[in-house]
C-alpha positions in Angstrom: 19.7 10.7 13.6 19.9 14.5 14.1 20.0 16.6 11.0 22.1 19.8 10.8 22.3 22.8 8.5 25.9 24.0 8.0 26.3 27.5 6.8 29.8 28.4 5.6 30.5 32.1 4.8 33.3 33.2 2.6 34.6 36.5 1.3 33.0 38.0 -1.8 34.7 38.0 -5.1 35.4 35.5 -7.9 38.6 34.2 -6.3 37.1 33.7 -2.9 34.0 32.0 -4.3 36.0 29.7 -6.5 38.4 28.9 -3.6 35.4 28.0 -1.3 33.8 25.8 -3.9 37.1 24.1 -4.7 37.9 23.3 -1.0 34.5 21.8 -0.5 34.7 19.7 -3.7 38.2 18.5 -3.0 37.2 17.3 0.4 35.6 14.2 -1.3 32.7 14.2 1.1 29.4 13.5 -0.6 27.7 16.1 1.6 30.3 18.8 0.9 30.3 18.2 -2.8 26.6 18.9 -2.9 26.8 22.3 -1.2 24.4 25.1 -2.3 26.0 28.5 -2.8 24.3 31.9 -2.7 27.1 33.7 -4.6 25.0 34.4 -7.7 22.6 36.4 -5.6 25.3 38.2 -3.7 25.1 36.1 -0.5 28.6 34.6 -0.2 27.8 31.5 1.8 27.5 27.8 1.2 24.8 25.6 2.8 25.0 21.9 3.5 22.5 19.6 5.2 24.0 16.6 7.0 22.7 13.7 9.1 25.2 13.2 11.9 25.3 12.6 15.6 26.3 16.0 16.8 27.2 19.6 15.9 30.9 18.8 16.5 30.7 16.0 14.0 29.0 18.3 11.5 31.7 21.0 12.0 34.5 18.4 11.7 33.2 17.4 8.2 34.4 20.8 7.0 37.9 21.7 5.8 39.8 23.2 8.7 39.9 26.6 7.0 36.1 26.9 7.4 35.4 25.3 10.7 35.7 28.3 13.0 33.4 30.6 11.0 30.7 28.0 10.1 27.3 28.2 11.8 25.8 24.8 12.6 22.0 24.6 13.3 20.1 21.5 14.3 17.0 21.1 12.2 13.7 19.8 13.4 10.3 19.3 11.8 7.1 19.9 13.7 3.7 18.6 12.6 0.4 19.3 14.2 1.0 16.5 16.7 4.3 18.1 17.9 3.0 21.7 18.4 2.8 21.2 22.2 6.4 20.1 22.2 7.4 23.2 20.3 5.5 25.4 22.7 7.2 23.7 25.7 10.6 24.2 24.0 10.1 27.9 23.7 8.6 28.4 27.2 11.8 27.0 28.7 14.0 29.7 27.1 
């Protein structure tokens, strides 16, 4: 199953950070309640990794208030045996 990184930005400030964390926690989704936040380091984003069928499914896991500004990236791992596939992928762009 494909794996996606969801990056959810929010405004800086204590209230915005608390609101973002609260919305994700209140969702009840196991994935969202385990979000990692960069706020203590001044990066006001949350990151979540999910296994789901598509980017749309990943986006729809988020509370509606964060869906539009979220960035969804499909993740892949490449070992030595997959390097040719990685090169072909980049040659096609």
